[in-house]
N, C-alpha and C positions, 0 to 999 in steps of 0.2 A: 239273545237273550232271550227272545220270546218264542223261539222255539222251544227252549229249555223249559220255558213257563208251560207249553201247549205239552210237554212231555210227562211233566209231573203232574200236570192234570190228570193225562193218560192213565201213569200209576196208580194216581189216587183211586182213579172211576176201577182198574182192575182190581184192585186190594178190598175196595167193596165190593165189587161183585164176586171174588174168591170166598170173603167170607161169609157174604150173606147166601150162597149156595151150599159153601159148607156145613152152616149153622142152621140155617133157615130151609136150604132149599129152594129158596126166590127163583135163581136164575137157572138156565138152560145148560145144559152140558155142551149145544153146540156157542153159546155166549163167552162160556167158559174156554173153549177151545180156540176162538177169535185173539181173545186177550192174550192168551198162552203164545200165539203165533207171532201177535204183535211184542211181547218180553223178547220173545228170542231172536227176531228180525232187527229190534232194537238194539240189543245186548248183542247181535253179531256184527251190527254196524261200527258199534264202539268199542269193539272187548277188545282192539289190539293197543289203546291208550288208557283203558279203563277198568280196573279190579270191579268193582260194582256193573258192570256192564257182563262182564264173567257170571255174576252169580244171577244177573236178573236171567241169563240164557238157564240156569239152573231152577229158576222159578217156574221159567215158562216149560220146563218139562214134567216138572213136579205138578201145573196145572193139564197139561195133555193127560197124564195119571188121573187127576183128579175127573177130568172132563170124560175118561172112557170107563171111568170107575174100576181101574187096575188097582188104587190104591188113594187111599184118604185118611191123614191125621189129623185130626182137630189141633192138636199141639204143634205139627209142624205148618199146618194155615194160618195159625197166630204167628207163628216165627216168620214166617211169608209175609204175612200183613203188616207185622211193624217193622219188616227192611224197607217194603215199600214205603212205608209212613214215612219212616224217618231221612230216608232218602230223598222225599218229596220235601220234608220241611228243612232241611239239610239245602237244597237248591232254591226252596222260595227265599231262605233267610238269604242265603250269597246274593240272589239275585236283588232283594230289595236293598241289600248293604251295597252293592253297587250303584241304585238309584241314588241313593240319600249320599253317599260320599264319594 
């Protein structure tokens, strides 16, 4: 359960970094690339059991495109960030419910 919470926190940081880079230009492309590699690796690790992990791989590929200025879309960035945020909320609520119930 601790691993799920850690991965959830990393997903939130990844979403924040992506949105901040796309909208404000705050973070370097290298940091976006590192977060993309994290998402792809995590997605590949759990892809056989989990549909959300397959989507994480696609999100990581999109983030690579953003980091190399190949393709970037504000709407797609918002969709990707909402995806990561809702996944974070679901995992967080699931973890809390296991603790208290």
